C-alpha positions in Angstrom: 89.0 61.7 88.2 87.5 65.1 86.7 86.0 65.5 89.3 88.2 65.0 92.3 90.4 68.1 90.2 87.7 70.0 90.5 86.8 69.2 93.7 90.7 69.6 94.9 90.4 73.4 92.9 87.5 74.6 94.0 88.8 74.0 97.4 92.0 76.2 96.7 89.8 78.5 95.6 87.6 78.9 98.6 90.9 79.4 101.1 92.8 81.2 98.7 89.3 84.1 98.7 89.2 83.1 102.6 92.4 84.4 103.6 92.4 87.3 100.6 89.1 88.0 100.6 87.8 91.9 101.9 91.1 92.4 99.4 89.2 90.7 96.5 86.3 92.5 97.9 86.9 95.9 98.5 88.5 95.9 94.5 84.9 94.4 93.3 82.4 96.5 95.4 84.8 99.5 96.0 82.3 102.1 97.5 82.0 105.5 97.4 83.5 107.1 100.1 85.8 110.1 101.0 88.5 111.2 102.8 90.1 114.2 104.6 94.0 115.8 104.5 95.1 118.7 106.8 98.4 121.0 105.3 99.6 121.7 108.0 98.2 120.1 110.3 100.4 121.6 113.6 99.0 125.1 113.9 101.2 127.5 116.3 99.4 129.4 118.4 101.1 133.0 121.1 98.9 135.4 123.6 95.6 136.0 124.0 94.0 136.7 120.6 96.6 135.3 118.1 94.9 132.7 115.7 96.4 130.9 112.2 94.9 129.0 110.0 95.0 125.6 107.9 93.6 123.7 104.8 91.4 120.9 104.9 90.7 118.8 101.8 87.9 117.0 101.4 87.4 115.1 98.0 85.9 112.5 96.6 86.3 109.2 95.9 85.1 106.3 94.1 81.5 108.3 92.6 81.4 109.4 96.9 78.6 112.8 95.4 76.8 113.5 98.4 76.3 116.2 101.3 79.0 116.6 104.1 79.1 117.8 107.9 83.0 119.3 109.6 82.2 118.9 112.8 85.9 119.9 115.7 85.9 117.7 118.7 89.3 118.7 121.5 91.3 115.5 122.0 93.5 116.9 124.5 92.7 119.3 126.9 92.3 122.2 124.4 90.0 124.8 126.2 90.7 129.3 125.7 90.3 128.6 121.6 87.3 129.2 119.2 87.0 127.0 116.0 86.1 128.9 112.7 85.4 126.4 109.6 84.7 127.4 106.1 82.8 126.1 105.3 81.6 123.8 107.4 79.0 121.8 105.4 78.4 121.4 101.6 78.0 119.3 98.7 80.3 116.8 97.8 80.3 115.8 94.3 81.7 113.1 91.7 85.6 113.2 91.7 85.1 117.2 93.5 87.1 118.5 96.1 86.5 120.7 98.7 88.4 123.1 100.9 87.7 124.7 104.0 89.1 126.7 106.2 89.9 126.1 110.0 90.6 129.2 111.7 91.5 128.7 115.3 92.2 131.9 117.6 93.3 132.0 121.0 90.6 133.3 123.0 92.1 133.4 127.4 95.3 132.5 128.4 96.9 128.8 127.2 99.3 126.6 128.6 103.0 126.5 126.6 102.5 122.8 125.3 100.9 120.8 122.4 97.3 119.8 122.1 95.5 117.9 119.7 92.2 118.0 117.6 90.0 115.7 116.2 88.3 116.9 112.2 84.7 114.7 111.7 84.0 114.6 108.1 80.4 113.4 108.8 77.9 112.1 105.4 75.6 109.5 106.4 76.6 106.2 108.0 80.2 107.0 106.7 82.6 109.2 109.3 86.6 110.0 108.6 88.3 111.7 110.8 92.3 113.9 110.8 93.8 114.9 113.2 95.4 118.6 114.0 98.0 119.7 116.9 98.5 123.0 117.9 101.3 124.5 119.9 101.2 126.8 122.3 104.5 128.9 122.7 104.7 133.0 123.9 
């Protein structure tokens, strides 16, 4: 009788862990990681030679301590702009955050509208990204 009650409890516990396993494993095995945020996430550009700057913050999570490289990839037909990240490579220590200035400059005529770019942070096998909108108006 006791053995059947223990078996029933084990079945219930197994079922709960099956459905919520990822959640519980995430709590028990929190891995070092980092996150990206941006402020502001929309940049205004106008005539040729105009520029604007936003700040990307890279934050250490769960004891992350490693090198991070930032890269930019246009998403929606962005041309005629130059991107400058400072810094674009850095060491992110435990409980630290690094602020990176992203300067976007119009180098040629751009059609009025909205464009998107993704900023990627890469460290080893970890890749995180955040989207930024460029609004062109004259």
